[in-house]
C-alpha positions, 0 to 999 in steps of 0.5 A: 509817934502813934496816930490813931484814927476815929470816925463816926457810925455814919461811916457805914463801916463794919465791925470787921472793917473797923477792926481791920483797919484799927478805927475807932467808931463813935455811934450816932444815937437813933431815936425810935418814938421815945426811946433811944438806941445806939447805933451799931449796938441796939438798932438795926436797919429793919427797925428803921424801916418798920418804924417809918412804915408805921408813922413812928417818929424817928430822928437822929443825935450826934455824938456829944463832945463828951463822948469824943473826949472819952474816946480821945482820952482812951486812945491817949492812955493807949499811947496815942500821940496824935489823932485824926477824927474823920466825920460826915458833912458838917453841912449836914450834922453837927457831929464835927463841931462835937469833935472839935470841941472835944479836941480843946479839951485833951492833950494831944493834937486832934485833927477833926476832919469834915469829909464833906461827904456821907456814909461809904465816902466818908468811911474811905476817907477814914479807911485811907487815913488809917492806911497811911497811918499804918504806912507810917506816914507823918501826921501831914500826910494822913490828914491829907489821905483823909481830906483827899479821899473825900474830894475825889469821892462822888455819892449818887442816891436814888430815894423812893421819896424825899419825905424822910430828908425833908422830915430830918432837916437834911434836904438841902437844895434838893428842897426844890424837889419837894411837891413835885408829882409823885411819879418823879424819882429824884437822884441826889448827890452831895455838892460841897457837902449839901444834898443836892438834886442831880436828875428827876426821873419818872420811874424808879426802873428808869432811875436806877438804869440812870444811877448806874449809867451816872456811876459809869460816867463818873468812872470813867473821869477816874484814872487807875483804880477806884473803890466802889460800894452799894447801899440800900434800905429795904431794897436788896434785890434791886440793890444787887441787880445794880451791883451786878450791873456795875460789876459787869460794866468794870469787869469785876467779880463782885460789887459790895452790896451793904444795907444802910446804917440805922442813922442814915436810913432814917433820913434816906428812907425805905428803898433807897439806894446809894452808889459810892465811888472814890478814885484811889 
């Protein structure tokens, strides 16, 4: 039995990590003005930052069922006997639906998994499924590894403005914060796959301090080891500061810092800083 692992480009996996893990990444489309780009191919986070700053309309489009079908068929031709397809929360994107439609059109079982997460947390779920498959685990354990990773992951995000989430329709229950004083800096999370407000802080510096403190609180609830990463859009310096303080708090040499992908950046906006922590 050969199990193939698929995810989408919102999972924040670098090409090197995806290749090392044997994960096949299906790209999301990003629309800047009237031009359509392919994430991971011809659109960058810098382009998103520039477009948002210039008030150019920015949106994203899920991969089509036909795109997923082509990927699945290619994997089957390469010898896959089962496929595990791990995607961002179905409550904020229709990507999973496209994967499910494609799954009905191919000859081998495709297990389309809703991670109920975004970004690195979805990437962790796909990565754990890939490791389980590499270790020769049965399909039930590979699927369970992906689902469990979503359950034990926490995403904490500081956004400089809720405007970009509002524009993209991904704001979830954080909509209650729209119209708050401009000085309020929200910290968001995902609750059952939906973007939700966690705290409101008066300044950016206090928000970043709370982001760090909340991550430490989450870590204290974890028994054993954990995965941890920091992402940002156009906010490298404060993101590095957050990562360095977390590295000190957790006695780690380094906490990875990466710029968020174009598809997530389009909805979170410049200045966002996110921390993802997941028990192993």
